[in-house]
KOLRO-738081 format. One record per residue (C-alpha): residue in one letter; z, x, y. Coordinates in nm, 3 decimals. Each point is the difference from the previous one (the first is absolute). Layout:
REM KOLRO-738081
+-----+---------+---------+---------+
| res |      pz |      px |      py |
+-----+---------+---------+---------+
|   A |       Z |       X |       Y |
...
+-----+---------+---------+---------+
This chain:
REM KOLRO-738081
+-----+---------+---------+---------+
| res |      pz |      px |      py |
+-----+---------+---------+---------+
|   M |   5.989 |  15.196 |  36.505 |
|   F |  -0.101 |  -0.122 |  -0.350 |
|   Y |   0.235 |  -0.183 |  -0.238 |
|   S |  -0.072 |  -0.068 |  -0.357 |
|   V |   0.086 |  -0.353 |  -0.094 |
|   V |   0.316 |  -0.082 |  -0.184 |
|   A |   0.006 |   0.166 |  -0.351 |
|   I |   0.020 |  -0.272 |  -0.251 |
|   A |   0.181 |  -0.028 |  -0.325 |
|   Q |  -0.050 |   0.295 |  -0.247 |
|   E |  -0.096 |  -0.228 |  -0.280 |
|   V |  -0.347 |  -0.035 |   0.131 |
|   N |  -0.253 |   0.220 |  -0.209 |
|   E |  -0.298 |  -0.009 |   0.252 |
|   D |   0.013 |   0.217 |   0.293 |
|   K |  -0.071 |  -0.177 |   0.339 |
|   F |  -0.092 |   0.231 |   0.271 |
|   F |   0.066 |  -0.086 |   0.366 |
|   N |  -0.273 |   0.151 |   0.234 |
|   I |   0.150 |   0.153 |   0.301 |
|   G |  -0.301 |   0.192 |   0.113 |
|   P |  -0.060 |   0.349 |  -0.116 |
|   I |   0.220 |  -0.062 |  -0.307 |
|   S |   0.111 |  -0.292 |  -0.217 |
|   I |   0.338 |  -0.013 |  -0.148 |
|   S |   0.091 |  -0.160 |  -0.330 |
|   D |   0.270 |  -0.265 |  -0.001 |
|   L |   0.148 |   0.163 |  -0.314 |
|   Y |   0.231 |   0.296 |   0.018 |
|   T |   0.202 |   0.210 |  -0.229 |
|   I |   0.344 |   0.153 |   0.073 |
|   T |   0.054 |   0.311 |  -0.211 |
|   P |   0.289 |   0.000 |  -0.270 |
|   N |   0.189 |   0.244 |   0.220 |
|   K |  -0.044 |  -0.226 |   0.306 |
|   Q |  -0.111 |   0.286 |   0.215 |
|   N |  -0.375 |  -0.110 |   0.055 |
|   I |  -0.191 |  -0.325 |   0.032 |
|   V |  -0.354 |   0.008 |  -0.106 |
|   F |  -0.292 |  -0.211 |   0.142 |
|   K |  -0.365 |  -0.027 |  -0.105 |
|   I |  -0.228 |   0.054 |   0.305 |
|   K |  -0.360 |  -0.051 |   0.014 |
|   N |  -0.215 |   0.218 |   0.223 |
|   N |  -0.241 |  -0.218 |   0.226 |
|   T |  -0.134 |   0.280 |   0.208 |
|   S |  -0.298 |   0.235 |  -0.055 |
|   R |   0.221 |   0.312 |  -0.001 |
|   T |   0.260 |   0.144 |  -0.243 |
|   I |   0.359 |  -0.059 |   0.097 |
|   R |   0.230 |   0.312 |   0.001 |
|   Q |   0.328 |  -0.149 |   0.120 |
|   I |   0.156 |  -0.332 |   0.067 |
|   Y |   0.313 |  -0.059 |   0.207 |
|   G |   0.159 |  -0.345 |  -0.045 |
|   W |   0.325 |  -0.200 |   0.043 |
|   A |   0.143 |  -0.134 |  -0.312 |
|   Y |   0.230 |  -0.307 |   0.058 |
|   K |   0.233 |  -0.223 |  -0.215 |
|   F |   0.036 |  -0.349 |   0.114 |
|   D |   0.132 |  -0.335 |  -0.101 |
|   K |  -0.238 |  -0.291 |  -0.043 |
|   G |   0.118 |  -0.292 |   0.192 |
|   A |  -0.023 |  -0.373 |  -0.115 |
|   D |  -0.324 |  -0.036 |   0.207 |
|   G |  -0.161 |   0.286 |  -0.171 |
|   K |   0.038 |   0.249 |   0.301 |
|   G |   0.182 |   0.325 |  -0.004 |
|   K |   0.321 |   0.068 |   0.156 |
|   N |   0.259 |   0.276 |   0.011 |
|   F |  -0.246 |   0.275 |  -0.009 |
|   V |   0.158 |   0.351 |  -0.098 |
|   L |  -0.192 |   0.320 |   0.029 |
|   L |   0.030 |   0.197 |  -0.325 |
|   N |  -0.200 |   0.319 |   0.065 |
|   N |  -0.051 |   0.273 |   0.250 |
|   P |  -0.335 |  -0.103 |   0.161 |
|   H |  -0.044 |   0.365 |   0.106 |
|   K |  -0.027 |   0.114 |  -0.368 |
|   G |  -0.325 |  -0.115 |  -0.123 |
|   G |  -0.090 |  -0.149 |  -0.332 |
|   I |  -0.101 |   0.197 |  -0.304 |
|   I |  -0.301 |  -0.086 |  -0.197 |
|   I |   0.093 |  -0.018 |  -0.366 |
|   K |  -0.311 |  -0.157 |  -0.167 |
|   G |  -0.362 |   0.017 |   0.114 |
|   K |  -0.010 |   0.328 |   0.182 |
|   P |  -0.197 |   0.059 |   0.210 |
|   H |   0.004 |  -0.355 |   0.157 |
|   R |  -0.377 |  -0.048 |   0.046 |
|   P |  -0.177 |  -0.284 |   0.178 |
|   G |   0.027 |  -0.333 |  -0.197 |
|   S |   0.247 |   0.135 |  -0.249 |
|   I |   0.349 |  -0.124 |  -0.078 |
|   S |   0.277 |   0.253 |  -0.010 |
|   E |   0.381 |  -0.015 |  -0.055 |
|   W |   0.209 |   0.130 |   0.301 |
|   S |   0.372 |   0.081 |  -0.048 |
|   F |   0.224 |  -0.025 |   0.311 |
|   P |   0.339 |   0.185 |  -0.018 |
|   L |   0.301 |  -0.232 |   0.077 |
|   V |   0.289 |   0.102 |   0.226 |
|   R |   0.201 |  -0.289 |  -0.126 |
|   K |   0.035 |  -0.117 |  -0.345 |
|   P |  -0.092 |  -0.350 |  -0.035 |
|   S |   0.262 |  -0.257 |  -0.111 |
|   I |  -0.012 |  -0.211 |  -0.314 |
|   A |  -0.320 |  -0.195 |  -0.003 |
|   S |   0.018 |  -0.375 |   0.044 |
|   Q |  -0.261 |  -0.270 |   0.026 |
|   E |   0.053 |  -0.016 |   0.379 |
|   T |  -0.045 |   0.368 |   0.061 |
|   S |  -0.338 |   0.159 |   0.030 |
|   Y |  -0.177 |   0.315 |   0.116 |
|   T |  -0.293 |   0.059 |   0.238 |
|   L |  -0.183 |   0.302 |   0.158 |
|   R |  -0.107 |   0.022 |   0.351 |
|   V |  -0.270 |   0.234 |   0.099 |
|   H |  -0.160 |   0.065 |   0.348 |
|   S |  -0.378 |   0.084 |   0.018 |
|   R |   0.117 |   0.331 |   0.186 |
|   S |   0.221 |   0.090 |  -0.295 |
|   I |  -0.280 |   0.057 |  -0.239 |
|   F |  -0.144 |   0.345 |  -0.004 |
|   F |  -0.331 |   0.105 |  -0.155 |
|   A |  -0.113 |   0.316 |  -0.165 |
|   S |  -0.181 |   0.240 |   0.236 |
|   T |  -0.271 |   0.074 |  -0.274 |
|   E |  -0.098 |  -0.246 |  -0.266 |
|   P |   0.057 |   0.121 |  -0.361 |
|   R |  -0.297 |   0.030 |  -0.229 |
|   K |  -0.041 |  -0.292 |  -0.239 |
|   K |  -0.003 |   0.120 |  -0.362 |
|   Q |  -0.349 |  -0.013 |  -0.137 |
|   I |  -0.045 |  -0.132 |  -0.352 |
|   T |  -0.251 |   0.205 |  -0.206 |
|   K |  -0.203 |  -0.172 |  -0.247 |
|   P |  -0.047 |   0.194 |  -0.323 |
+-----+---------+---------+---------+
C-alpha cells in the first residue's frame, strides 16, 4: 500500500508532491468550511486518464520525533473521491479530489495533521480516452 508522507503545516505556499507510483499527492490539504470533505491535490503520473480514486483519509497526531501516532480513519474508503477541479484527470495534470468525511475533524492544532493513503489498485482509469480540445488558429 502507498502512503503519502506527513502533511506539513498549512502556511507553506508551494505544493510538494510525494510520488507514490501512479499518482503523486500534495502535502497540502483543505477541509471545507462545513467540515464534510477534505480536498487533496493529486497529480496523474500515468499515461491514462483517471476516472475514480478510492482512498483512506486519516487524522493523526505528530509525535516529538516527527512520526505520526494515533491514526483515526475519517472517511468511508468504499466511497470514492470526487474530482472538483481539473476534470477529466488527464495524464500529467494536477486535479483537486474531494473525499467525503464520515467523522467531522476536531479543532485543528499544531500537532494534528491529515494524510491520504491510496493503493495502486484503488485507482480506476477511463475505458476510453476523452478527446483533447483542439485549439483553432484564426
